[in-house]
C-alpha positions as CSV (number, residue, x, y, z in Angstrom):
1,M,128.9,116.3,119.2
2,R,127.4,114.3,122.0
3,Y,129.6,111.3,121.7
4,K,133.4,111.2,121.2
5,S,133.2,108.3,118.8
6,Q,131.2,110.4,116.3
7,S,134.4,112.1,115.4
8,V,135.3,109.1,113.2
9,A,132.8,110.5,110.7
10,Y,135.2,113.5,110.0
11,W,137.8,111.2,108.4
12,Y,135.1,109.5,106.3
13,F,133.8,112.9,105.1
14,A,137.5,114.0,104.4
15,V,138.1,111.0,102.1
16,A,134.7,111.6,100.5
17,M,135.7,115.1,99.7
18,V,139.0,114.2,98.1
19,L,137.3,111.5,96.0
20,F,134.5,114.0,94.9
21,G,137.2,116.4,93.7
22,L,138.9,113.7,91.7
23,Q,135.5,112.6,90.2
24,L,135.0,116.2,88.9
25,V,138.5,116.1,87.3
26,F,137.8,113.0,85.3
27,G,134.2,114.3,84.5
28,L,135.7,117.5,83.0
29,L,138.3,115.6,81.1
30,S,135.6,113.2,79.7
31,A,133.4,116.1,78.6
32,A,136.4,117.8,77.0
33,K,137.1,114.8,74.8
34,Y,133.7,115.4,72.9
35,L,135.3,118.6,71.6
36,G,138.5,117.0,70.2
37,P,141.2,116.6,69.1
38,D,142.3,114.6,72.2
39,P,146.0,114.8,72.9
40,L,145.5,112.1,75.6
41,L,143.7,109.6,73.4
42,Y,146.4,106.9,73.8
43,I,147.1,107.5,77.4
44,L,143.7,108.3,78.9
45,P,141.0,107.3,76.3
46,F,137.3,108.2,76.9
47,D,136.3,104.8,78.1
48,V,138.9,104.9,80.9
49,T,138.2,108.5,82.1
50,K,134.4,107.9,82.0
51,M,134.8,104.6,84.0
52,I,136.9,106.3,86.6
53,H,134.4,109.2,86.7
54,T,131.4,107.0,87.3
55,N,133.2,104.6,89.8
56,L,134.5,107.5,91.9
57,L,130.9,108.8,92.1
58,I,129.8,105.5,93.6
59,V,132.7,105.3,96.0
60,W,132.6,108.8,97.3
61,V,128.9,108.7,97.9
62,L,129.2,105.3,99.7
63,T,132.1,106.8,101.8
64,G,129.8,109.7,102.7
65,F,127.0,107.3,103.6
66,M,129.3,105.5,105.9
67,G,130.6,108.6,107.6
68,A,127.0,110.0,108.0
69,T,125.9,106.7,109.5
70,Y,128.8,106.7,112.0
71,W,127.6,110.2,113.0
72,L,123.9,109.4,113.1
73,I,123.8,106.0,114.9
74,P,125.5,107.0,118.1
75,D,123.3,110.2,118.2
76,E,120.1,108.2,117.7
77,S,121.1,105.3,119.9
78,R,122.5,107.6,122.6
79,T,125.6,105.7,123.0
80,E,129.2,105.5,121.9
81,L,130.1,103.6,118.7
82,H,130.8,99.8,119.4
83,S,134.4,100.0,118.0
84,V,136.2,103.1,116.8
85,K,139.2,101.0,115.9
86,L,137.1,98.8,113.6
87,A,135.7,102.0,111.9
88,Y,139.2,103.2,111.2
89,V,140.3,99.7,109.9
90,Q,137.4,99.8,107.6
91,L,138.2,103.2,106.3
92,V,141.8,102.2,105.6
93,L,140.8,99.1,103.7
94,W,138.1,100.9,101.8
95,T,140.5,103.7,100.8
96,L,143.3,101.4,99.7
97,M,140.8,99.4,97.7
98,G,139.5,102.5,95.9
99,V,143.0,103.8,95.1
100,A,144.2,100.3,93.8
101,T,141.0,99.8,91.7
102,I,141.2,103.2,90.1
103,F,145.0,102.7,89.4
104,G,144.1,99.3,87.8
105,Y,141.6,101.0,85.5
106,F,144.6,102.9,83.9
107,F,145.8,99.5,82.8
108,R,142.4,98.2,81.8
109,Y,142.2,95.9,84.8
110,G,138.4,95.4,85.3
111,T,135.4,93.3,84.4
112,G,134.0,95.6,81.8
113,N,130.6,95.4,83.4
114,K,129.3,99.0,83.4
115,L,129.4,100.6,86.9
116,L,130.6,97.3,88.3
117,E,133.9,97.2,86.6
118,Q,135.8,96.5,89.8
119,P,138.0,93.3,89.6
120,L,137.1,90.4,91.9
121,P,139.8,91.2,94.6
122,S,138.3,94.7,94.9
123,K,134.8,93.4,95.2
124,I,135.9,91.0,98.0
125,V,137.4,94.0,99.9
126,I,134.1,95.8,99.4
127,V,132.3,92.9,100.9
128,I,134.7,92.8,103.9
129,C,134.3,96.5,104.4
130,M,130.5,96.2,104.3
131,L,130.5,93.4,106.8
132,I,132.7,95.4,109.3
133,F,130.5,98.4,108.8
134,L,127.2,96.6,109.4
135,Y,128.6,94.6,112.4
136,N,129.8,97.9,114.0
137,I,126.6,99.7,113.7
138,G,124.5,96.6,114.6
139,M,126.5,96.1,117.8
140,T,126.2,99.8,118.6
141,I,122.4,99.5,118.4
142,K,122.4,96.3,120.4
143,K,124.5,97.8,123.1
144,A,122.2,100.8,123.4
145,G,119.0,98.8,123.5
146,R,117.3,101.8,121.7
147,F,116.2,101.4,118.1
148,T,114.4,104.3,116.4
149,T,112.4,104.1,113.2
150,T,114.9,106.5,111.6
151,E,117.7,104.1,112.4
152,G,115.5,101.1,111.3
153,V,114.9,102.5,107.8
154,L,118.5,103.6,107.4
155,V,119.9,100.1,108.5
156,L,117.3,98.3,106.3
157,G,118.7,100.3,103.3
158,L,122.3,99.6,104.3
159,V,121.8,95.9,104.8
160,S,119.8,95.7,101.6
161,S,122.6,97.5,99.7
162,A,125.1,94.8,100.9
163,V,122.7,91.9,100.0
164,L,122.1,93.4,96.6
165,F,125.9,93.6,95.8
166,F,125.9,89.8,95.7
167,P,125.0,89.5,91.9
168,A,128.0,91.8,91.2
169,L,130.3,89.1,92.5
170,L,129.2,86.6,89.8
171,E,130.3,86.3,86.2
172,Y,128.0,85.5,83.4
173,G,128.8,84.1,80.0
174,N,125.8,85.5,78.3
175,Y,125.7,89.3,77.9
176,T,121.9,89.6,78.2
177,V,122.0,87.6,81.5
178,S,124.8,89.8,82.6
179,I,122.9,93.0,82.0
180,F,119.7,91.5,83.6
181,Y,121.5,90.8,86.8
182,R,123.6,94.0,86.8
183,W,120.5,96.1,87.3
184,W,119.7,94.0,90.5
185,T,122.6,95.8,92.0
186,I,122.7,99.2,90.2
187,H,119.0,100.0,89.8
188,L,118.0,98.4,93.2
189,W,120.6,100.5,94.8
190,V,120.0,103.9,93.3
191,E,116.3,103.7,92.7
192,G,115.4,101.3,95.5
193,V,117.2,100.7,98.7
194,W,119.3,103.9,98.6
195,M,116.0,105.8,98.7
196,M,115.6,104.3,102.2
197,I,119.1,105.5,103.1
198,L,118.1,108.9,101.8
199,G,114.8,108.8,103.8
200,G,116.7,107.9,107.0
201,F,119.1,110.8,106.6
202,L,116.4,113.2,105.6
203,A,114.2,112.2,108.6
204,Y,117.2,112.7,111.0
205,L,118.0,116.1,109.6
206,L,114.5,117.4,109.5
207,I,113.9,116.3,113.1
208,R,117.1,117.9,114.3
209,L,116.9,121.1,112.1
210,S,113.1,121.8,112.2
211,G,112.2,120.5,115.6
212,A,109.4,118.6,113.9
213,D,107.5,115.9,115.8
214,R,109.5,112.6,115.5
215,E,106.3,110.5,115.4
216,V,104.9,112.5,112.4
217,M,108.3,112.4,110.5
218,E,108.7,108.6,111.1
219,K,105.1,107.9,109.8
220,W,106.3,109.6,106.5
221,L,109.2,107.2,106.5
222,Y,106.8,104.2,106.4
223,V,105.1,105.8,103.4
224,I,108.4,106.2,101.6
225,V,109.5,102.7,102.3
226,G,106.2,101.3,101.1
227,L,106.5,103.3,97.9
228,V,110.1,102.2,97.3
229,F,109.0,98.5,97.6
230,L,106.0,98.9,95.4
231,A,107.4,101.0,92.6
232,G,111.2,101.2,92.9
233,I,111.9,97.5,93.0
234,I,109.5,96.4,90.3
235,G,110.5,99.5,88.3
236,T,113.8,97.7,87.6
237,A,111.8,96.5,84.5
238,H,112.5,99.8,82.6
239,H,116.1,98.7,82.2
240,Y,114.9,95.5,80.5
241,Y,113.1,97.0,77.5
242,W,115.8,96.4,74.8
243,V,118.2,93.8,76.3
244,G,116.7,90.6,74.8
245,V,114.1,89.7,77.4
246,P,110.4,88.9,76.8
247,Y,107.9,91.6,75.7
248,Y,105.9,91.6,78.9
249,W,108.7,93.6,80.6
250,L,107.6,96.7,78.6
251,P,104.2,97.3,80.2
252,I,105.5,96.2,83.6
253,G,108.4,98.7,83.3
254,G,106.2,101.5,82.0
255,F,103.6,101.2,84.7
256,F,105.9,100.9,87.8
257,S,108.3,103.5,86.4
258,A,105.4,105.9,86.3
259,L,104.8,105.1,90.0
260,E,108.4,105.6,91.0
261,P,108.2,109.4,91.4
262,L,105.5,108.9,94.1
263,A,108.2,108.1,96.7
264,I,110.1,111.2,95.7
265,V,107.0,113.4,95.8
266,G,106.4,111.9,99.3
267,M,109.9,113.0,100.3
268,A,109.4,116.6,99.0
269,M,106.1,117.0,100.7
270,Y,107.6,115.5,104.0
271,A,110.4,118.1,103.9
272,Y,108.1,121.0,103.0
273,G,105.6,120.1,105.8
274,A,108.4,120.1,108.3
275,M,109.8,123.5,107.3
276,R,106.3,125.0,107.1
277,R,105.7,124.0,110.7
278,S,109.0,125.3,112.1
279,G,110.4,127.9,109.7
280,L,114.2,128.5,109.5
281,S,114.7,128.9,113.2
282,H,117.7,126.5,113.6
283,P,121.1,128.3,113.6
284,N,122.5,126.0,111.0
285,V,120.5,127.5,108.1
286,L,123.1,126.3,105.6
287,A,122.3,122.7,106.5
288,L,118.6,123.5,106.0
289,H,119.4,124.8,102.6
290,W,121.2,121.5,101.6
291,T,118.3,119.4,103.2
292,L,115.5,121.2,101.4
293,G,117.6,121.5,98.2
294,C,118.1,117.7,98.3
295,A,114.3,117.0,98.5
296,I,113.4,119.6,95.8
297,F,116.3,118.6,93.3
298,T,115.6,114.9,93.8
299,L,111.9,115.6,92.8
300,F,113.2,117.4,89.7
301,G,116.1,115.1,88.7
302,A,115.0,111.7,89.8
303,G,111.2,112.2,89.6
304,L,110.3,114.5,86.7
305,L,113.3,113.8,84.4
306,G,113.2,110.1,85.2
307,L,109.5,109.9,84.3
308,A,110.1,111.9,81.1
309,H,112.2,109.2,79.5
310,T,111.3,105.8,81.0
311,W,108.0,105.3,79.3
312,P,108.6,102.5,76.6
313,S,107.3,104.5,73.7
314,I,109.7,107.4,74.5
315,N,112.6,105.3,75.8
316,K,112.9,103.4,72.5
317,W,114.2,106.7,71.0
318,T,116.1,108.1,74.0
319,H,117.7,104.9,75.4
320,G,121.5,105.1,75.3
321,T,121.6,108.8,74.4
322,L,122.6,111.9,76.3
323,I,119.0,112.1,77.6
324,T,120.0,109.3,80.0
325,A,123.0,111.4,81.1
326,M,120.6,114.3,81.7
327,H,118.5,112.3,84.1
328,G,121.5,110.5,85.6
329,H,123.4,113.6,86.5
330,A,120.5,115.5,88.0
331,A,119.0,112.5,89.9
332,F,122.3,111.2,91.5
333,Y,123.4,114.7,92.5
334,G,120.0,115.7,94.0
335,A,119.2,112.5,95.8
336,Y,122.6,111.3,97.0
337,A,125.4,113.9,96.6
338,M,123.2,116.6,98.2
339,I,122.1,114.4,101.2
340,V,125.8,113.6,102.0
341,L,126.7,117.4,101.7
342,A,123.7,118.1,104.0
343,M,124.9,115.6,106.6
344,I,128.5,117.1,106.4
345,T,127.2,120.6,106.7
346,Y,125.1,119.7,109.8
347,A,127.9,117.8,111.5
348,L,130.9,120.1,110.6
349,P,130.4,122.8,113.2
350,S,130.7,120.0,115.9
351,L,133.7,118.4,114.2
352,T,135.9,121.5,113.6
353,H,137.2,124.5,115.4
354,P,135.4,127.7,114.6
355,R,137.5,130.5,112.9
356,E,137.5,134.1,114.0
357,N,134.8,136.2,112.3
358,D,133.6,132.9,110.8
359,S,130.5,133.0,108.6
360,N,128.7,130.8,106.0
361,V,129.3,133.1,103.1
362,I,131.6,130.5,101.4
363,G,129.0,127.8,102.1
364,Y,126.2,129.8,100.5
365,W,128.3,130.6,97.4
366,S,129.1,126.9,97.2
367,F,125.5,125.9,97.5
368,W,124.2,128.2,94.8
369,L,127.1,127.7,92.4
370,Q,126.6,123.9,92.5
371,L,122.9,124.3,91.9
372,A,123.4,126.7,89.1
373,G,126.1,124.6,87.6
374,M,124.2,121.3,87.8
375,F,121.0,122.9,86.4
376,G,123.1,124.2,83.5
377,M,124.6,120.7,82.9
378,T,121.2,119.2,83.0
379,L,119.9,121.6,80.3
380,S,123.0,121.1,78.2
381,F,122.7,117.3,78.3
382,A,118.9,117.8,77.5
383,T,119.4,119.9,74.5
384,A,122.3,117.8,73.2
385,G,120.3,114.7,73.8
386,I,117.2,115.9,72.0
387,G,119.4,116.9,69.0
388,Q,121.1,113.5,69.1
389,V,117.8,111.6,69.2
390,Y,116.5,113.5,66.2
391,L,119.7,113.3,64.1
392,E,120.6,109.6,64.9
393,R,117.3,107.9,65.7
394,I,115.0,109.7,63.3
395,M,117.1,111.1,60.5
396,G,119.5,108.1,60.5
397,M,122.7,110.2,60.7
398,G,125.9,108.4,61.9
399,Y,127.0,108.7,65.5
400,L,130.1,110.8,64.7
401,D,128.4,113.0,62.3
402,A,125.7,113.7,64.8
403,Q,128.3,114.5,67.5
404,L,129.7,117.3,65.3
405,K,126.2,118.8,64.9
406,I,125.6,119.0,68.7
407,Q,129.1,120.0,69.6
408,I,128.0,123.5,70.8
409,H,126.1,121.9,73.6
410,F,129.2,120.4,75.0
411,I,130.8,123.9,75.2
412,M,127.7,124.8,77.3
413,L,128.2,121.6,79.3
414,I,131.8,122.4,80.1
415,A,131.0,126.0,81.0
416,S,128.2,124.8,83.4
417,A,130.4,122.0,84.7
418,T,133.2,124.6,85.4
419,L,130.6,126.7,87.5
420,F,129.6,123.5,89.3
421,T,133.3,122.6,90.0
422,A,133.9,126.0,91.4
423,G,131.0,125.4,93.8
424,V,132.4,122.1,94.8
425,G,135.9,123.5,95.2
426,L,134.5,126.1,97.6
427,F,132.8,123.3,99.6
428,I,136.0,121.3,99.8
429,F,138.0,124.4,100.8
430,D,135.4,125.3,103.5
431,F,135.6,121.8,104.8
432,F,139.4,121.6,105.1
433,R,140.1,125.3,106.2
434,R,138.9,124.5,109.7
435,R,141.0,122.3,112.0
436,P,139.1,119.2,113.2
437,R,138.3,118.9,116.9
438,F,137.0,115.9,118.8
439,E,135.8,117.3,122.1
440,V,132.4,116.3,123.3
441,E,129.8,119.1,123.7
442,E,127.8,119.0,126.9
443,S,124.7,120.4,125.2
444,G,124.9,118.1,122.2
445,S,124.2,119.4,118.7
């Protein structure tokens, strides 16, 4: 840790880890409900547990982004953070908002707009937190007078994320219009501007871990940004196929969705090229595992599996089935969960006291258990989804009858999810078993 104010990242990472653990609890509970009977049906019905599960995902990943940014910006700008106090105020507001919102969901207090169910007061607090966050990092960069391409791409992604939250603040009387604008936030976040955030973190880690030439790495960033704007933004159209909009969205969505994996292929090539030049010479090999794992799993989950079901002639059968869950779980984990875990793994040795006879054995077990568990979950959703498409969409079987036929796949899903949860549990344990430290290292990290 080169700058004392980077230590604020530890507390963001700590909150993110707690929220990640809670997300898995509600995810397992939601999956178990498919097996029935459900003793919690009238206390915690499926729609509530799933809503909490998906919202916690968004919140913990954003918390991780904030912590990682507070670590990266001082390091790249070569100066202390503008205001540590503001960063802590933001974290307290953000955490209180998250807890209050989740508590409100138990009483059905929300908008009902999928993934944007937060009530208006919570959304106003989100906006306030975003403004504090952007002001703090902006003033840090201004004070330093140094602005790297890595920072530029990261900040562009963060500012765009804040701007694209605006449609979520509005209410729409027409359901089709509501869905149309919902994707301006959700799709343009996860398949658009968050890819810039991912690219910024990936560039930072590859430069630090591989010793790769900054100029070469940052040229790749320009390619990724260009591909995101070309394909990711217009690719929003693949969410418009069946929501009541004109027919012309089908060919637009199909074509640009097919181009979306190009940005992800670029990232994978970018990571592979850096590692090929430098090998695994950096002492933090575990962080290298998470960094390369992120690039490869993103290519699999977001690229391959996304392409597999967004073409209109395929999506008309798979839309709204467990095939979507297959893609969503693998893509979100590979692209965003893994990059946050990579940043945490890179920063943690500087943020915590080493233990006697310390090793990364727990970290490696966590890494491989998570990968194995997520791959098993992806296969379980895929096989269940294929069965669901055939039984419901082709044979015309009713939804509940079809669920009984594919129930075995949910046993596989829960077994894989348990494996994944064990891996996450080890990561969280490894995070909290070391005491935090906030001394500045003379040699940097």
